[in-house]
BAMAR-232503 format. One record per residue: x, y, z of N, C-alpha, C, O in turn; residue in one letter. Coordinates in steps of 0.05 Angstrom, whole numbers, padded with zeros to 5 digits, always signed. Each point is the difference from the previous one (the first is absolute). Layout:
BEGIN
XYZXYZXYZXYZA ...
% end
This chain:
BEGIN
-00648-00688-00501+00004+00023-00020+00010+00020+00012+00017+00013-00011M -00031-00005+00047+00006+00024+00012+00025-00008+00011+00012+00019+00009R +00003-00046-00007+00026-00005+00004+00027+00023-00021+00015+00018+00008R -00018-00029-00034-00004+00010-00022+00015+00044+00000+00020+00014-00005F -00042-00015+00012-00002+00034+00007+00024+00016+00022+00018+00017-00001K -00032-00038+00021+00019+00014+00016+00032-00014+00004+00017+00012+00014I -00012-00030-00024+00039-00006-00012+00005+00029-00016+00018+00017+00001Y -00044-00018-00019+00015+00022-00024+00007+00033+00012+00020+00013-00009I -00046+00003+00037+00014+00013+00013+00015+00005+00015+00005+00023+00007L +00010-00053+00006+00019-00011+00017+00028+00014-00022+00020+00013+00006Y -00028-00022-00028+00034+00005-00016-00009+00032-00005+00017+00015+00010I -00035-00003-00020+00001+00032-00008+00013+00018+00018+00014+00019-00006F -00024-00029+00044+00010+00024+00013+00031-00016+00011+00010+00014+00018F +00010-00045-00024+00018+00011+00013+00018+00007-00033+00024+00004+00004F -00031-00002-00028+00020+00012-00019-00010+00032+00006+00016+00017-00008V -00035-00008+00019+00002+00032-00004+00008-00001+00027+00012+00021+00003Q -00012-00036+00027+00037+00006+00022+00020-00002-00014+00017+00017+00006T -00010-00034-00028+00028-00006-00004+00007+00030-00015+00020+00013+00006L -00041-00002-00027+00001+00013-00014+00012+00037+00016+00007+00020-00010Q -00012-00028+00039-00001+00032+00024+00040-00019+00000+00018+00013-00009G -00016-00031+00015+00024+00003+00001+00013+00012-00024+00003+00024+00001F +00001-00032-00014+00008+00009-00027+00002+00025-00015+00010+00002-00023G -00018+00016+00036-00010+00030+00000+00015+00021-00002+00011+00010+00019Q -00010+00000-00049+00038+00007-00002+00005+00034+00018-00013+00021-00001T +00030-00026+00011+00006+00024+00022-00013+00038-00010+00009+00016-00016Q -00027-00015+00029-00014+00020-00004+00009+00034+00027-00009+00023-00002F +00026-00031+00020+00007+00020+00013+00014-00001+00017+00001-00020+00014V +00020+00047-00009+00027-00004+00019-00005+00005+00025-00025+00002+00001T +00037+00002+00027-00013+00009+00023+00030+00013+00009+00020-00014+00002F -00019+00033+00001+00017+00014+00018-00003+00011+00025-00016+00019-00002E +00028-00025+00035-00003+00017+00018+00015+00013+00005+00023+00001-00008T -00034+00013+00023+00009+00033+00019+00026-00011+00001+00016+00004-00018T -00010-00023+00042+00024-00004+00011+00016-00017-00023+00015-00016+00009N -00016+00017-00028+00016-00021-00023-00002-00025+00002+00006-00012-00020K -00014-00005+00041-00006-00025+00008-00021-00006+00003-00018+00016-00004S +00012-00049+00013-00029-00014+00003+00004-00011+00030-00010-00022+00007F +00023+00037+00009+00001-00006+00019-00002+00025+00019+00014+00018-00009A -00029-00007+00038+00001+00012+00007-00006+00002+00044-00020-00007+00012V +00047+00019-00001-00010+00000+00026-00029+00008+00006-00011+00019-00011C -00002-00040+00034-00027+00006+00009+00003+00039+00009+00020+00014+00004E -00048-00007-00003+00006+00021+00007+00012+00025-00014+00004+00020+00015G +00003-00016-00049+00006+00010-00020-00026+00007-00018-00022-00011-00005K +00038+00035-00003-00022+00009-00024+00013-00014-00026+00022+00006-00011A -00040-00025+00003+00002+00000-00022-00013-00007-00023-00016-00019+00004F +00017+00029-00032-00019-00002-00024+00008-00015-00021+00025-00003-00002G -00041-00008-00018+00003-00013-00020-00005+00020-00030-00018+00017-00001I +00038-00023-00022-00008+00014-00020-00005-00020-00017+00010-00022+00002I -00034+00030-00028-00002-00022-00027+00010+00014-00018+00001+00025+00001V +00008-00039-00019+00017+00001-00022-00019-00010-00025+00012-00012-00018H -00035+00015+00015-00003-00012-00027+00009-00001-00029+00007+00021-00011I -00005-00045-00004+00008-00002-00024-00008+00011-00010-00022+00009+00006E +00035-00001-00029-00008+00032-00022-00029-00018-00013-00022+00011-00004P +00026-00037-00003-00016-00014-00027-00037-00006+00019-00021-00008-00009K +00031+00020+00046-00024-00001+00010-00018+00028+00015-00021+00004+00012F +00038+00006-00019-00007+00027-00005-00030+00008-00004-00010+00010+00020E +00002-00012-00032-00033+00003-00009-00018-00020+00014-00015-00014-00014N +00015+00010+00041-00012-00011+00025-00022+00014+00003-00005+00023-00008Y -00014-00046+00028-00027+00022-00006+00004+00007+00041-00008+00022+00008K +00017-00038+00008+00009+00006+00019+00012-00015+00021+00003-00023-00009S +00004+00024+00029+00022-00016+00015-00008-00002+00032-00005+00022+00008Y +00003-00039+00009+00006+00005+00028+00025-00025+00018+00012-00021-00002S -00016+00040+00017+00010-00023+00025+00000-00010+00026+00001+00016+00019W -00003-00045-00014-00019-00009+00012+00030-00016+00027+00020-00011-00008K -00027+00016+00036+00007-00018+00021-00012-00017+00007-00016-00009-00016D +00017-00003+00042-00008-00014+00018-00033+00007+00014-00019-00013+00009D +00028+00044-00015-00034+00006+00016-00012+00017-00019-00017+00016+00007F +00026-00019-00041-00022+00016-00021+00012+00019-00013+00024-00003-00003G -00032+00022-00007+00010+00011-00020+00007+00027+00015-00015+00014+00012V +00050-00009-00019+00012+00025+00001-00003+00021-00005-00023-00002-00008I +00029+00026+00007-00012+00019-00006+00028+00011-00014+00020-00007+00012K -00016+00025-00037+00016+00010-00013+00007+00027+00012-00017+00018+00005K +00053-00018+00002+00002+00028+00018+00014+00018-00020+00008-00010-00021T -00004+00032+00024+00018+00025-00022+00016-00017-00015+00019-00014+00008Q -00036+00019-00044+00022-00005-00010+00001-00024-00003+00023-00008-00006N -00042-00010+00007-00006-00033-00008+00023-00020+00020+00010-00022-00005D -00007+00036+00024+00018-00022+00021-00014-00002+00018-00009+00019+00013I +00006-00045-00008-00012-00014+00018+00010+00006+00032+00024+00006-00003I -00029-00005+00021+00018-00008+00023-00022-00023+00020-00024-00004+00005S +00056-00008+00003-00007-00031+00021+00001-00005+00016+00024+00001+00008I -00046-00010+00012-00001+00000+00026+00032-00012+00018-00005-00024+00003N +00021+00027+00004+00024-00007+00015+00003-00007+00019+00023-00002+00008T -00045-00006+00010-00012+00005+00029+00008-00025+00010+00011-00004+00022S -00020-00018-00045+00011-00029+00028+00020-00017-00025-00008+00001-00023K +00035-00016+00028+00016-00008-00006-00013-00021-00014-00019-00014+00007S +00038+00013-00036-00016-00036-00008+00003+00001-00030+00009+00021-00011G -00015-00038+00000-00010+00005-00032-00020+00006-00007-00020-00014+00005E +00018+00047-00023-00040+00010-00008+00010+00000-00030+00020+00007-00011K -00044-00019+00002-00008-00005-00022-00021+00019-00017-00023+00005+00005K +00040+00007-00031-00024+00019-00003-00002-00011-00023+00019-00014-00009I -00050+00019-00006-00008+00000-00028+00002+00020-00021-00010+00021+00009G +00021-00019-00037-00001+00013-00009-00024-00001-00017+00013-00020-00003F -00032+00020-00009-00024+00002-00023-00001+00026-00016+00001+00023+00006S -00005-00039-00039+00003+00028-00020-00015-00013-00015+00004-00023-00009L -00025+00038+00006-00033-00005-00020+00016+00016-00029+00013+00020-00006Q -00024-00043-00005+00017+00015-00030-00033+00011-00016-00008+00020-00011L -00004-00045+00017-00032+00004-00017-00028-00005+00026+00002-00011+00023S -00016+00018-00031-00015-00020+00025-00009-00027-00002-00019-00007+00015D +00035-00015-00036+00003-00021+00006+00040-00010-00003+00011-00020-00009R -00004+00037+00016+00033-00014-00001-00001+00012+00021-00014+00020+00004E +00039-00038+00020+00003+00023+00027+00040-00030-00006+00004-00024-00007V +00011+00048+00016+00028-00015-00003+00006+00008+00034-00007+00020+00011L +00019-00039-00002+00002-00001+00035+00024-00017+00008+00007-00021-00011D +00003+00031+00028+00027-00004+00019+00013+00004+00026+00002+00024+00005T +00004-00033+00005+00001+00000+00044+00039+00002-00017+00014-00011-00018V -00011+00043+00048+00021-00005+00009+00006+00004+00029-00011+00014+00016I +00035-00033-00013+00007-00003+00035+00015+00019+00010+00019+00010-00012T -00027-00003+00036+00016+00022+00021+00005-00007+00015-00019-00004+00015I +00044-00002-00007+00009-00006+00026+00000+00019+00026+00024+00006-00001K -00034+00009+00023+00005+00004+00020+00013-00011+00016-00008-00021+00010I +00026+00029-00005+00024-00001+00013-00009+00008+00037-00011+00022+00004L +00016-00040+00019-00007+00011+00019+00022+00016+00017+00024-00004-00002P -00036+00024+00020+00023+00018+00017+00012-00024+00008-00006-00024-00002R +00029+00040+00015+00019-00016+00013-00014+00005+00031-00021+00012+00001P +00032-00021+00019-00005-00009+00025+00015+00028+00024+00024-00004+00004I -00029+00017+00003+00012+00019+00010-00013+00007+00034-00016+00019+00003A +00023-00037+00020+00002-00006+00022+00033+00005+00014+00022-00008-00006N -00035+00025+00029+00029+00005+00014-00009+00005+00023-00023+00010+00003I +00045-00018+00024-00010-00008+00021+00028+00016+00014+00018+00007-00017L -00012+00000+00047+00027+00000+00012+00000-00013+00009-00019-00014+00007F +00051+00010-00002+00001-00031+00012+00025+00026+00028+00017+00016-00004S -00030-00028+00030+00019+00011+00014+00016-00022+00007+00022+00011+00002V -00018-00027+00000+00035-00016+00001+00018+00012-00018+00022+00006+00008S -00031-00003-00032+00030+00015-00023-00005+00035+00000+00015+00018-00008K -00038-00016+00020-00007+00033+00006+00007+00007-00044+00020+00007-00012N -00041-00012+00005+00000+00003-00030-00033-00002-00011-00014-00017+00011C +00006+00029-00027-00026+00006-00008+00010-00025-00027+00022+00002-00010I -00036-00017+00004+00002-00020-00030-00023-00012-00011-00022-00009+00010E +00035+00011-00038-00025-00011-00011+00001-00037-00003+00018-00016-00004L -00053+00013+00011+00004-00031+00010+00004-00014-00040+00001+00004-00024K -00002-00017+00040+00025-00016-00022-00016-00004-00036-00023-00010+00001S +00029+00014-00019-00011+00005-00020+00026-00006-00026+00021+00011-00004Q -00036-00038-00013+00018+00000-00029-00001+00019-00013-00014+00018+00008E +00030-00012-00038-00005+00011-00005+00005+00020-00015+00003+00004-00024N -00003+00016+00056+00005+00032+00000+00016+00009-00006+00021-00011+00008I -00017+00037-00026+00027+00008-00013+00005+00027+00014+00023+00005+00004F -00033+00005+00000+00004+00008+00020-00012+00018+00014-00025-00001-00004S +00037+00025+00027-00015-00002+00031+00000+00041+00000+00019+00014-00007Y -00036-00009+00013+00001+00032+00009-00008+00009+00029-00025+00000+00002K +00039+00010+00025-00019+00003+00015-00001+00031+00003+00012+00019-00010W -00035-00022+00029-00013+00025+00011+00005+00011+00026+00012-00015+00015M -00017+00032-00009+00006+00004+00035-00011+00026-00011+00011+00015-00016Q -00051-00011+00035+00003+00028-00010-00012+00010-00017-00005+00025-00002N -00005-00048-00018+00001+00007-00032+00013+00012-00010-00009+00017-00017D +00030-00019+00021+00028+00009-00013+00020-00021-00012+00015-00013+00015K -00014+00008-00040+00034-00021-00002+00020+00001+00014+00007+00023+00005F +00007-00042+00005+00018-00003+00016+00022-00020-00018+00001-00024-00005I +00017+00050-00001+00020-00015-00024+00018-00027-00001+00005-00017-00017E +00002+00020+00043+00018-00016+00019-00006-00038+00001+00014-00021+00000E -00048+00030+00001-00006-00027-00002-00009-00008-00020-00018+00014-00008F +00025-00039-00010+00002-00011-00020-00013-00024-00006-00010-00007-00021D +00011-00006+00045-00003-00034-00004-00020-00004+00030-00003+00019+00016N -00005-00039-00013-00016-00014+00014-00005+00010+00021-00023-00004+00008K +00037+00017+00005-00001+00011+00029+00018+00022+00005+00022+00002-00009S -00039+00019+00029+00009+00016+00013+00005-00005+00032-00016-00006+00018V +00047+00012-00017+00014-00009+00033+00001+00019+00005+00003+00018-00016T -00004-00014+00053-00006+00018+00011-00015+00034-00004+00010+00022+00005R -00038-00030-00015-00021+00026+00004+00002+00015+00018+00001-00004+00024P +00001+00028-00040-00007+00016+00027-00026+00008+00000-00014-00005-00020T +00007+00015+00036-00036+00003+00006-00009+00016-00028+00012+00018-00013P -00045-00033+00007-00013+00013-00027-00005-00015-00005+00009-00021+00009G -00026+00022-00027-00015-00012-00026+00009-00013-00020+00002+00014-00020S +00009-00055+00018+00004-00004-00027-00021-00013-00007-00020-00008+00013Y +00032+00004-00047-00015-00025-00005+00015+00006-00037+00012+00019-00009K -00019-00045-00005+00028-00004-00026-00023-00004-00024-00021-00010-00005V +00044+00028-00009-00009-00024-00023+00010-00009-00022+00018+00012-00012L -00032-00043+00003+00013-00017-00015-00005+00005-00021-00019+00014-00006V +00039-00028-00016-00004-00007-00025+00008-00021-00007+00024-00002+00007K -00035-00025-00024+00008-00015-00005+00013-00004-00024+00009+00018-00015D -00008-00048+00010+00023+00000-00034-00023+00005-00024+00009-00005-00022N -00038+00013+00023-00015+00002-00020-00005+00023+00010-00025-00001-00001N +00030+00024+00010+00001+00034-00002-00033-00004+00015-00017+00014-00011G +00008-00030+00035-00019+00015+00012+00003+00002+00031+00011-00015+00016C -00023+00040-00014+00004+00010+00027-00018+00000+00022-00024-00001-00005I +00031+00002+00026-00018+00000+00022+00015+00017+00033+00024+00002+00005A -00046+00005+00011+00017+00019+00026-00021-00020+00023-00022-00012-00002V +00040+00014+00022-00001-00014+00018-00013+00024+00011+00002+00024-00002S -00021-00047+00020-00006+00029+00034+00015+00009+00009+00023-00010+00001E -00033+00038+00013+00017+00012+00015+00008-00027+00030-00013-00020+00004S +00032+00026+00007+00014-00001+00029+00001+00016+00005+00001+00017-00018I -00001-00008+00049+00015+00021+00015+00021-00009+00024-00002-00016+00018L +00016+00028-00023+00030-00004+00023+00000+00034+00014+00005+00022-00009I -00015-00032+00035+00008+00011+00018+00024+00010+00017-00004+00014+00021K 
% end
């Protein structure tokens, strides 16, 4: 008799799990940058749009790996983008005391490009160490942009403090440390 009861409970659990996979769409998401990818360190928000037939819900909540995410202004939640990689965000819509709909969205947090510069005495230039996927370079001398230098190096630099702002193919930006030329 015991074996039969355990078997019935197992079938009930399996059916409930399958129903979760087949639930109807109850929500759509919009992001503040119109994409589900964001550069590391950038502000990023998610806006929820609940389908009209579910508008009489009791409550909803957001969760990530660290627990419940607090709502921000106008029901936009902000996501921590300080670490690159995939971040899974859970959304639960409580329709009643017994009925909850859940879904998960994945946000891809893109890494910042690497912007390391060095002075080459033999070439008499400041150059960005080799980096793939760099789309643009903006060099600065004494914190002012230098219009004539928009590539990987600054040739024959005059005395001053130099750094470079780089943008990769994903639109992610990084600024190098300063290097002082005397």
